[in-house]
C-alpha positions as CSV (number, residue, x, y, z in Angstrom):
1,M,0.3,-0.2,0.2
2,A,1.5,3.3,-0.8
3,L,1.2,5.6,2.3
4,S,1.5,9.7,2.3
5,P,3.7,10.9,4.4
6,Q,2.6,11.6,8.2
7,G,0.1,14.2,8.5
8,T,-3.7,14.5,9.5
9,V,-6.1,17.4,8.7
10,S,-9.5,18.1,10.5
11,V,-11.7,17.7,7.5
12,E,-15.2,16.0,8.2
13,T,-17.0,14.2,5.4
14,L,-19.9,16.2,4.4
15,D,-23.3,14.9,4.8
16,V,-25.0,17.8,6.2
17,S,-28.8,16.9,5.7
18,D,-29.1,13.2,5.5
19,P,-33.0,12.3,5.7
20,D,-34.4,8.8,5.5
21,P,-32.5,6.8,2.4
22,P,-34.2,5.7,-0.5
23,E,-35.9,2.3,-0.7
24,A,-34.0,-0.5,-1.4
25,S,-35.6,-1.5,-4.8
26,S,-34.9,2.2,-6.6
27,F,-32.2,4.7,-6.0
28,P,-33.1,8.3,-6.1
29,E,-32.5,10.7,-9.1
30,P,-29.4,13.1,-8.3
31,E,-30.8,16.6,-7.4
32,A,-29.6,19.7,-8.8
33,E,-26.5,20.8,-7.1
34,H,-24.2,23.9,-7.5
35,H,-20.8,22.7,-8.0
36,T,-17.1,23.9,-9.2
37,D,-14.6,21.9,-10.9
38,I,-11.4,22.4,-8.7
39,I,-7.9,21.5,-9.5
40,L,-6.6,19.1,-6.9
41,L,-3.2,19.6,-5.1
42,G,-3.1,23.3,-5.6
43,S,-2.2,22.9,-9.3
44,S,-2.1,25.9,-11.3
45,E,-2.6,23.9,-14.6
46,P,-6.3,23.3,-15.8
47,S,-7.6,19.3,-15.9
48,E,-6.5,17.7,-18.6
49,L,-9.6,15.8,-19.0
50,S,-10.9,19.4,-20.7
51,S,-9.0,18.0,-24.0
52,P,-9.4,14.3,-23.7
53,A,-7.0,12.3,-25.9
54,S,-8.1,9.6,-28.2
55,P,-9.9,6.8,-26.5
56,G,-7.4,4.0,-25.4
57,P,-8.0,0.4,-24.4
58,S,-10.1,-0.4,-21.3
59,R,-11.0,2.6,-18.8
60,E,-9.7,5.4,-20.6
61,L,-12.7,5.2,-22.8
62,I,-14.7,6.7,-19.7
63,A,-12.9,10.1,-20.5
64,Y,-13.5,10.1,-24.2
65,E,-17.1,9.0,-23.9
66,V,-18.0,11.7,-21.3
67,K,-15.9,14.6,-22.8
68,V,-15.9,14.0,-26.4
69,N,-18.9,12.1,-27.3
70,E,-20.8,13.8,-24.2
71,R,-22.1,10.2,-23.1
72,N,-23.6,10.0,-19.4
73,I,-21.6,9.0,-16.9
74,E,-24.1,7.2,-15.4
75,D,-24.2,4.7,-18.8
76,I,-20.7,3.8,-17.9
77,C,-19.5,1.5,-15.6
78,I,-16.9,3.9,-13.6
79,C,-15.0,0.6,-12.3
80,C,-14.1,-0.8,-15.0
81,G,-15.7,1.3,-18.5
82,S,-17.9,-1.2,-19.5
83,F,-21.2,0.1,-21.5
84,Q,-23.4,-2.9,-20.0
85,V,-24.8,-1.1,-16.5
86,H,-26.4,-2.9,-14.1
87,T,-27.3,-0.3,-11.6
88,Q,-25.8,2.9,-10.6
89,H,-22.6,3.3,-7.9
90,P,-23.5,4.2,-4.7
91,L,-20.6,6.6,-3.5
92,F,-19.9,8.4,-6.9
93,E,-22.0,9.3,-9.9
94,G,-21.6,6.7,-12.8
95,G,-22.7,3.3,-13.4
96,M,-21.7,-0.3,-12.3
97,C,-21.6,-3.3,-14.3
98,A,-23.1,-6.7,-12.8
99,P,-19.7,-8.2,-12.7
100,C,-18.1,-5.0,-10.6
101,K,-21.2,-4.8,-8.5
102,D,-20.8,-8.5,-7.2
103,K,-17.3,-7.0,-6.4
104,F,-18.1,-4.1,-4.4
105,L,-20.3,-5.7,-2.5
106,G,-18.2,-8.3,-1.5
107,R,-15.3,-6.1,-0.8
108,L,-16.2,-2.8,0.5
109,F,-16.2,-3.7,4.0
110,L,-13.2,-5.3,4.0
111,Y,-10.2,-4.1,6.5
112,D,-6.5,-4.5,6.9
113,D,-4.3,-4.9,10.0
114,D,-3.8,-1.5,9.6
115,G,-7.4,-0.2,10.1
116,Y,-7.6,1.1,6.7
117,Q,-9.9,-0.8,4.0
118,S,-8.6,-3.3,1.8
119,Y,-9.8,-2.1,-1.6
120,C,-10.6,1.1,-3.5
121,S,-13.5,2.8,-2.7
122,V,-14.5,3.1,-6.1
123,C,-13.6,0.1,-8.0
124,C,-12.7,-2.4,-4.8
125,S,-9.6,-3.8,-6.7
126,G,-6.3,-1.7,-7.0
127,D,-2.8,-3.4,-6.4
128,T,-1.0,-0.1,-5.1
129,L,-3.7,2.1,-2.7
130,L,-3.6,6.0,-1.6
131,I,-5.1,6.3,1.9
132,C,-6.9,9.6,2.9
133,E,-4.9,11.4,5.9
134,N,-8.3,12.4,7.2
135,P,-8.3,11.0,10.8
136,D,-11.9,10.0,10.8
137,C,-11.7,8.4,7.5
138,T,-10.2,4.8,6.6
139,R,-11.1,4.8,2.6
140,C,-8.3,4.3,0.0
141,Y,-8.3,5.0,-3.7
142,C,-6.2,3.0,-6.5
143,F,-3.7,5.0,-8.9
144,E,-5.7,3.9,-12.0
145,C,-9.4,5.1,-10.6
146,V,-7.4,8.4,-9.7
147,D,-5.6,8.7,-12.9
148,T,-8.5,7.8,-15.3
149,L,-11.5,9.7,-13.4
150,V,-9.6,12.9,-11.5
151,G,-7.2,13.3,-14.5
152,P,-3.7,11.7,-15.8
153,G,-1.1,11.7,-13.6
154,T,-2.9,13.2,-10.1
155,S,-2.1,10.0,-8.2
156,G,1.7,11.2,-8.8
157,R,1.0,14.6,-7.3
158,V,-1.5,12.9,-4.7
159,Q,1.6,10.9,-3.4
160,A,3.7,14.5,-3.3
161,V,0.9,15.6,-0.6
162,S,1.5,15.2,3.1
163,N,-2.2,15.9,4.2
164,W,-4.2,14.7,1.2
165,V,-8.0,13.9,2.1
166,C,-10.1,11.7,-0.1
167,F,-13.1,12.4,-2.3
168,L,-15.5,11.6,0.3
169,C,-14.1,14.0,2.7
170,L,-13.1,16.9,0.5
171,P,-15.8,19.8,0.8
172,F,-15.8,19.9,-3.0
173,P,-18.5,17.3,-4.6
174,R,-16.5,17.2,-7.8
175,S,-12.8,16.2,-8.7
176,G,-12.9,15.9,-12.9
177,L,-15.2,13.1,-13.5
178,L,-15.2,11.8,-9.9
179,R,-18.4,13.5,-8.5
180,R,-19.5,12.5,-4.7
181,R,-23.2,11.7,-4.9
182,K,-25.6,13.9,-3.0
183,K,-26.5,11.9,0.6
184,W,-24.2,9.0,-0.3
185,R,-24.8,7.0,2.7
186,G,-28.5,6.7,1.8
187,W,-27.4,5.6,-1.5
188,L,-25.0,3.0,0.2
189,K,-27.4,1.4,2.6
190,A,-30.2,1.1,-0.4
191,F,-27.6,-0.2,-2.6
192,C,-26.3,-3.0,-0.2
193,D,-30.0,-3.6,0.7
194,G,-31.2,-3.8,-3.1
195,E,-28.2,-5.7,-4.8
196,S,-26.9,-8.1,-1.9
197,E,-28.3,-11.9,-1.9
198,N,-28.4,-11.4,2.1
199,T,-31.7,-10.9,3.6
200,L,-29.8,-8.9,6.7
201,E,-30.4,-5.4,6.9
202,T,-27.1,-2.8,6.3
203,Y,-27.4,0.3,8.5
204,K,-26.7,3.5,7.1
205,T,-23.5,4.7,8.0
206,V,-23.0,7.2,10.3
207,P,-21.3,10.9,10.0
208,V,-17.9,11.3,12.2
209,W,-20.0,14.3,14.4
210,K,-22.8,12.0,15.3
211,R,-20.8,8.5,16.5
212,E,-21.0,8.0,19.7
213,P,-18.9,5.0,21.8
214,V,-20.3,1.9,21.3
215,R,-21.5,0.1,24.1
216,V,-21.0,-3.6,24.0
217,L,-22.5,-7.1,25.7
218,S,-19.9,-9.9,26.0
219,L,-21.0,-13.0,26.8
220,F,-18.8,-16.0,27.9
221,G,-15.8,-14.1,26.0
222,D,-14.2,-11.1,27.0
223,I,-13.4,-8.9,23.9
224,R,-12.3,-5.9,25.9
225,N,-8.8,-6.3,24.6
226,E,-9.8,-6.6,21.2
227,L,-12.0,-3.8,20.9
228,T,-9.3,-1.5,22.9
229,S,-6.7,-2.5,20.3
230,L,-8.9,-1.3,17.8
231,G,-9.7,2.0,19.2
232,F,-13.5,1.4,19.8
233,L,-12.7,1.7,23.9
234,E,-9.8,3.7,25.9
235,P,-8.0,1.8,28.0
236,G,-8.9,2.0,31.8
237,S,-12.6,4.0,30.1
238,D,-15.6,3.4,32.2
239,P,-16.4,-0.3,32.5
240,G,-20.0,0.7,31.5
241,R,-19.3,0.4,27.9
242,L,-18.7,-3.1,28.1
243,K,-20.5,-5.3,29.9
244,H,-19.1,-8.8,30.4
245,L,-20.9,-12.2,31.5
246,E,-19.5,-15.4,31.7
247,D,-22.7,-16.9,32.8
248,A,-26.2,-15.5,31.5
249,T,-28.4,-18.5,33.3
250,D,-30.5,-15.9,35.7
251,V,-30.3,-12.9,33.4
252,V,-33.6,-11.6,32.7
253,R,-34.8,-8.8,30.3
254,R,-35.4,-6.4,32.9
255,D,-31.2,-7.1,33.7
256,V,-30.0,-6.3,30.1
257,E,-32.5,-3.3,29.7
258,G,-30.9,-1.8,32.9
259,W,-27.4,-2.3,31.9
260,G,-27.9,-1.1,28.1
261,P,-28.7,-0.1,25.7
262,F,-26.5,-1.8,23.8
263,D,-24.8,-1.6,20.1
264,L,-22.8,-4.8,19.8
265,V,-23.7,-8.2,21.8
266,Y,-21.0,-10.3,21.2
267,G,-21.2,-14.5,22.3
268,S,-18.8,-17.3,21.7
269,T,-18.7,-20.9,22.3
270,P,-15.7,-21.9,25.5
271,P,-12.5,-22.3,23.0
272,V,-11.3,-26.4,23.4
273,G,-9.3,-27.3,26.1
274,H,-11.6,-24.8,28.6
275,A,-13.4,-26.3,31.4
276,C,-17.1,-25.5,30.9
277,D,-20.1,-26.7,32.8
278,H,-22.6,-26.6,30.1
279,P,-22.7,-28.3,26.4
280,P,-21.5,-26.0,23.7
281,V,-25.2,-25.9,22.7
282,W,-25.9,-24.1,25.8
283,Y,-24.0,-21.1,24.6
284,L,-25.7,-20.7,21.7
285,L,-29.3,-20.9,23.2
286,Q,-28.6,-18.2,25.8
287,F,-26.8,-16.0,23.6
288,H,-30.3,-15.9,21.5
289,R,-32.3,-15.5,24.3
290,V,-30.0,-12.3,25.7
291,L,-29.8,-11.1,22.2
292,Q,-33.8,-10.4,22.1
293,Y,-33.6,-8.5,25.6
294,A,-30.9,-6.5,23.8
295,R,-32.1,-5.8,20.7
296,P,-33.3,-1.9,20.3
297,R,-37.4,-1.4,19.6
298,P,-38.4,-1.4,16.4
299,A,-39.0,2.4,16.6
300,R,-35.5,2.9,17.2
301,Q,-33.7,3.4,14.0
302,Q,-29.9,2.7,15.4
303,P,-27.2,0.8,14.2
304,F,-27.3,-2.6,16.4
305,F,-24.7,-5.3,15.9
306,W,-24.3,-8.9,17.1
307,M,-21.8,-11.7,16.5
308,F,-21.6,-15.3,17.5
309,V,-18.8,-17.4,17.5
310,D,-18.4,-21.3,17.5
311,N,-14.7,-22.2,18.1
312,L,-15.6,-25.6,16.2
313,V,-17.3,-27.3,19.2
314,L,-21.0,-27.5,17.9
315,T,-22.5,-30.5,15.9
316,Q,-23.7,-29.8,12.6
317,E,-27.4,-30.2,14.2
318,D,-26.4,-27.3,16.4
319,R,-24.8,-25.3,13.4
320,T,-28.5,-25.8,11.8
321,V,-30.4,-24.6,14.9
322,A,-28.3,-21.5,15.3
323,T,-28.8,-20.7,11.5
324,R,-32.2,-20.9,12.2
325,F,-32.6,-18.9,15.3
326,L,-29.8,-16.6,14.4
327,E,-31.3,-16.0,10.8
328,A,-28.0,-15.8,9.3
329,D,-25.9,-18.2,7.4
330,P,-22.3,-19.0,8.9
331,V,-19.1,-18.2,7.5
332,T,-15.8,-20.1,8.0
333,I,-13.0,-17.8,9.3
334,Q,-9.6,-19.2,9.2
335,D,-6.0,-18.2,10.4
336,I,-3.5,-20.2,8.3
337,C,-0.4,-20.5,9.4
338,G,1.1,-23.1,7.3
339,R,0.2,-25.6,4.6
340,T,-1.1,-28.7,6.9
341,I,-4.1,-28.7,8.6
342,Q,-2.7,-28.9,12.2
343,N,-1.5,-25.3,11.7
344,V,-5.1,-24.3,11.0
345,N,-7.0,-22.4,13.2
346,A,-10.7,-21.3,12.6
347,V,-14.2,-20.5,13.7
348,H,-17.5,-20.5,12.7
349,V,-19.3,-17.1,12.7
350,W,-22.9,-16.0,12.5
351,S,-23.1,-12.1,12.3
352,N,-24.7,-8.8,10.8
353,I,-21.7,-6.9,10.9
354,P,-20.7,-6.5,6.9
355,A,-17.2,-7.9,7.1
356,V,-18.2,-11.1,8.4
357,R,-20.8,-11.2,5.0
358,S,-17.5,-11.0,2.7
359,S,-16.5,-13.0,-0.1
360,K,-13.0,-13.1,1.8
361,H,-14.3,-15.6,4.3
362,S,-15.2,-18.4,1.8
363,A,-13.8,-21.6,2.7
364,L,-9.9,-22.3,2.2
365,V,-10.3,-25.6,3.7
366,S,-13.1,-28.3,3.0
367,Q,-15.9,-28.7,5.5
368,E,-14.3,-32.7,6.3
369,A,-11.4,-31.0,6.9
370,L,-12.5,-28.9,9.7
371,S,-14.5,-31.6,11.1
372,S,-11.2,-33.5,11.4
373,L,-9.6,-30.6,12.9
374,A,-12.2,-29.9,15.6
375,Q,-11.7,-33.7,16.5
376,D,-7.5,-33.2,16.8
377,R,-8.4,-30.2,18.8
378,R,-9.3,-32.5,21.6
379,R,-5.6,-34.2,21.3
380,M,-3.7,-31.2,20.5
381,K,-2.6,-28.2,22.0
382,P,-5.0,-25.5,22.2
383,P,-4.3,-22.7,19.2
384,A,-2.5,-19.6,20.2
385,Q,-5.3,-17.3,18.9
386,G,-8.6,-18.0,20.2
387,P,-11.8,-17.0,18.6
388,A,-12.0,-13.1,19.5
389,K,-8.6,-12.8,18.3
390,L,-9.6,-14.6,15.1
391,V,-12.5,-12.3,14.5
392,K,-11.0,-9.0,15.4
393,N,-10.4,-7.6,12.0
394,C,-14.3,-8.1,11.5
395,F,-15.1,-5.5,13.9
396,L,-13.2,-2.8,12.4
397,P,-16.5,-1.6,10.0
398,L,-17.9,-0.7,13.1
399,R,-15.8,2.4,12.7
400,E,-18.3,3.7,10.4
401,Y,-20.9,3.7,13.0
402,F,-19.0,4.4,16.5
403,K,-16.5,6.6,17.7
404,C,-13.0,6.0,18.0
405,F,-10.1,6.7,20.2
406,S,-6.7,7.3,19.7
407,T,-4.7,3.7,18.8
408,G,-1.7,2.5,17.6
409,L,-3.0,0.7,14.5
410,T,-1.9,3.3,12.1
411,S,-0.2,6.9,12.3
412,S,-3.1,8.8,11.3
413,L,-6.0,6.6,13.3
């Protein structure tokens, strides 16, 4: 990843008036909006897109078609240049073909260990990425998108700037051909709800100035260290922001409502090798019961997330029960330290956090191998990483919804 020199800015993502988002089945027509073309990075030269060259292969056609042939950019996939448009891009004005739509849905909420998104916010691809230096933003943009849509050579000029802020954080809506959609948060929610095959609702992301500290209920597995390392909890902060319970047998609705409200409910089966007083399925059933107590009332349109992690101790029948009760399909998250099955650590996860539903977590080893691993664990030394550490990065998309404190993840987060 190409990191700009260290530096921070105080620019916040603009989303001043953000009414109810569009319905999932349709997207709003772009509203008339006064705008000014800007020259990025203080350049005194006009945009090179004003006199585009002859059409070249692939995405170079975008500028030619818009500037010369006067084609509406909504009729071109801004991710690859295809004219076979399936839908509209949720963040920027422009179309999106079906293959790029699928890629976008599978990758947008993936994050790297440094706390930044793994792929370009325009095309959800890219080998070398430019990161936004706004401390409240984690978005990246690939060289090809920047040079194609903003202007040739723009990526090089961005690299020379220490305090670059991205196209969703700039106070100006337009940079070359790349124009931020008005009320893009509503567009993104409608896009995910309307185009995804997953039945779980996607919550609209929250502007920086509206984000509050996350309130967590953790059942059977303490995730304080993981959330603190990601910046969601301050070291030594008010313990009321995280309530941890090892036993939920006597917990009733009145207890949960008194401790809450909560924004995130986490639960897990015990790691293999740990003594426990209950069969594995007990942890699932208790989690489901307490989760119903913690859910916000339907009238409250607040983001609410949950996650249940099975450390490969539930039977196939138990996992079927979990899928039915939690109304979500499980994914398998794996950490492979070598090429042999003995070096694999894996968990099954049910969750409504967008990253968990990403294509990144498709099976890397067969279910038969995972079953064999679960049996071997009873004879093996427990894996170095527990279930909470294995799913740690899945919490990173919550940065779009809740306040984050300083952390050592990156120089600017």
